[in-house]
C-alpha positions, 0 to 999 in steps of 0.5 A, spaced: 500 500 500 505 504 501 508 503 495 502 504 490 501 511 494 508 513 493 507 511 485 501 516 485 504 521 489 510 521 484 505 521 478 501 527 481 508 531 481 510 529 474 511 535 470 506 536 464 508 534 457 512 538 452 509 540 446 511 544 440 506 550 438 505 553 432 500 559 429 496 559 423 500 563 417 497 567 411 500 564 404 498 561 397 495 554 397 495 549 391 490 544 392 493 537 388 494 530 388 499 525 386 499 519 382 503 514 378 503 515 371 507 512 365 509 515 358 506 512 352 504 514 344 497 516 342 498 512 336 502 506 334 503 503 327 503 496 327 506 493 320 504 486 318 505 482 312 500 484 307 500 477 303 503 470 305 510 470 302 517 470 303 521 476 306 528 477 306 532 479 313 529 485 317 535 489 318 531 495 322 532 494 330 528 498 336 530 505 336 532 506 328 529 512 325 524 510 319 522 515 313 515 515 310 515 511 304 521 507 306 522 500 304 522 496 311 523 489 308 524 486 302 518 481 299 518 476 294 513 479 289 513 473 284 506 470 285 503 477 285 506 479 279 504 473 275 497 474 278 497 481 275 500 479 268 494 473 268 489 478 270 491 483 265 491 478 259 484 476 261 482 483 261 485 484 254 481 478 251 474 480 254 475 487 251 477 484 245 471 479 245 466 485 247 469 489 241 468 484 236 461 483 238 459 490 239 462 491 232 456 490 228 457 495 222 458 490 217 452 486 219 448 492 219 450 495 212 449 488 209 442 488 212 441 495 209 443 493 203 438 487 203 433 491 205 434 496 199 434 490 195 428 487 197 424 494 196 427 495 189 424 488 188 418 489 191 417 495 186 419 491 180 414 486 182 409 492 182 411 494 175 411 487 172 404 486 175 402 492 172 405 490 165 402 483 166 395 486 167 396 490 160 399 485 156 393 480 158 388 485 156 392 486 150 392 478 149 385 478 150 383 483 146 387 480 140 384 473 141 377 476 141 379 480 134 382 473 131 375 470 133 371 475 130 376 476 124 376 468 123 368 468 122 369 474 117 375 470 113 370 464 112 365 468 109 371 471 105 369 478 108 377 480 109 383 478 106 387 472 108 393 476 109 390 481 114 388 475 118 395 472 118 397 479 121 392 479 126 394 472 128 401 474 129 399 480 133 395 475 138 401 470 139 406 476 140 401 478 146 401 471 148 408 471 148 409 477 152 404 475 157 408 468 158 414 472 159 411 477 164 409 471 168 416 468 168 419 474 170 414 475 176 415 468 178 423 469 178 422 476 181 418 472 187 423 467 188 429 473 188 424 477 193 423 471 198 431 470 197 432 477 199 427 477 205 430 471 208 437 474 207 435 480 211 431 476 216 438 472 217 442 478 218 437 481 223 437 475 227 445 475 227 445 482 229 440 481 235 443 475 237 450 478 237 447 484 241 444 480 246 450 477 248 453 484 249 451 484 257 455 477 258 461 480 255 460 486 259 460 482 265 466 478 263 470 485 262 467 488 269 470 481 272 476 482 269 477 489 271 476 487 278 481 481 278 486 486 275 484 491 280 485 486 286 492 483 283 494 491 282 492 492 290 496 485 292 502 487 288 502 494 292 501 491 298 506 486 297 511 492 298 512 493 305 513 501 306 513 505 312 507 509 313 510 514 317 516 518 319 518 515 326 522 510 330 521 502 330 518 501 337 519 493 336 521 488 331 517 481 331 521 478 325 528 478 323 527 473 317 529 471 312 523 466 312 516 464 309 510 468 313 503 468 312 498 474 311 497 478 317 503 476 321 506 482 325 513 485 323 514 491 326 511 496 331 512 504 329 511 510 332 513 517 332 515 520 339 512 527 337 506 523 339 508 522 346 503 523 352 502 521 359 497 516 362 495 516 369 490 512 372 486 516 377 481 515 382 474 517 380 473 521 386 479 525 384 478 525 377 472 529 377 476 535 380 480 535 373 478 537 366 482 539 360 487 544 361 488 542 368 496 543 370 500 537 372 507 537 374 511 531 372 517 528 376 522 523 375 529 522 377 529 529 380 527 532 373 521 536 373 516 537 366 510 541 366 504 538 362 496 539 362 490 534 362 488 533 355 482 529 356 479 524 361 477 518 358 469 517 359 469 510 362 472 508 368 474 501 371 475 497 377 483 496 380 485 492 386 490 497 390 496 494 393 492 493 399 487 488 395 482 494 396 477 495 389 478 502 387 474 505 381 479 509 377 479 512 370 485 514 365 487 521 365 491 523 359 496 528 360 500 532 354 507 533 354 512 536 349 519 536 348 520 532 354 526 527 351 523 521 354 521 514 351 515 510 351 513 506 358 517 511 362 514 511 370 513 518 372 510 522 378 504 526 376 502 532 381 495 535 379 494 542 381 487 542 381 486 549 384 490 555 388 488 561 392 493 566 395 493 570 402 489 565 405 490 562 413 494 556 412 496 550 417 500 544 416 495 538 414 498 534 421 495 539 425 488 537 424 485 531 426 478 528 424 472 530 429 467 525 431 462 529 427 466 528 421 469 535 420 476 537 422 479 540 429 485 542 432 487 543 439 488 550 441 493 552 446 490 558 451 495 559 457 498 552 458 491 549 457 488 545 451 482 546 448 478 543 442 477 547 436 473 545 430 475 548 424 472 549 417 477 547 411 477 550 404 482 548 399 487 542 401 494 540 399 498 534 400 501 538 406 497 544 408 490 546 409 486 552 408 482 554 414 476 558 412 473 559 419 475 557 427 482 560 427 485 567 427 493 568 425 494 570 432 491 563 435 496 558 437 495 550 436 499 544 437 503 542 431 502 535 431 496 533 436 495 526 438 489 522 441 491 522 448 489 529 448 483 531 453 480 538 454 483 542 459 489 538 459 495 542 462 502 542 457 508 546 457 510 549 450 516 547 447 522 552 446 
């Protein structure tokens, strides 16, 4: 019992704890947060083997510069050239067939001549028919005269000589009728032959013209075949699409490769940018143009946010906690960095000047969720709630609750109580 009493007496006589005390001060505060970042290219250009074939040795290595249009690899294009020559031959053949088919001038000229001949024959037929009618009329009249004069001859009413002359005229008229009949028959045969020839010529012309769509389709298909062959031949020449550098080399060659096999990865370091995976709670505080300070190995570069990607994602923290993050892209010019460099990105969200500031470690979380400090009055502590404005990584802006003349504990802890006596450290 005496021993415990001695301990209590000694405890009551122990001096109060010594604490460092500071006062709020005025200055500038920059609200910021820091995240890890990495450099990348905004656009990369994969070079693939365009068609199956044999490539030569690829001499380019990562870091080598390339020019737009520069040959990146030698490619055996024999198959593509052969395919193009074959396609050109098919096109020429189809065009010649179409040209011959479409050249129906000879047939049309022959048909026109046949049509003119048929017309002339028909006109001639009409004239012969008219002549035949007149000849038949004369013959009939001559027959009647012969019959009538024969009766008169029998009665000795006319001389024999006149009757013989009349019979001669009747036979002459008959011969003319018979000749005209024969001419009309031959004319009909000629007319039928001319009509048949005209029909054949027109049928041939129609048949050839009906084949034109088929040959036109052949020409179109041959043109498409040639275009594909020209495209394949052009693709078989592997050239650089940009001015830039080689980022990766996937094949060294020489060997056979299938179409689509990766060959090189190209990029332009002028397209360098920085991507940072930011907590979505912090991302809402930044926008396009927000200043960012980037640091690596003691060097500092200034950049600014160029875009905040629209879709977030879930990522596990180092402690295994799921966090919602989003990619924030930062523009960076003339940094002299490469692809995949690790950086520290400090986002400078907002700033204010001539405000009341305290160190971040001087404030504690209150039970109500706000902030409080331990205010020193004489040698006693008193809890003081404060209203905080901007917050940087090291300082807080005090909007309400303190003045510049107040004194607070620099680094409070959870053992402090209301009215607790302290000694101010010198």
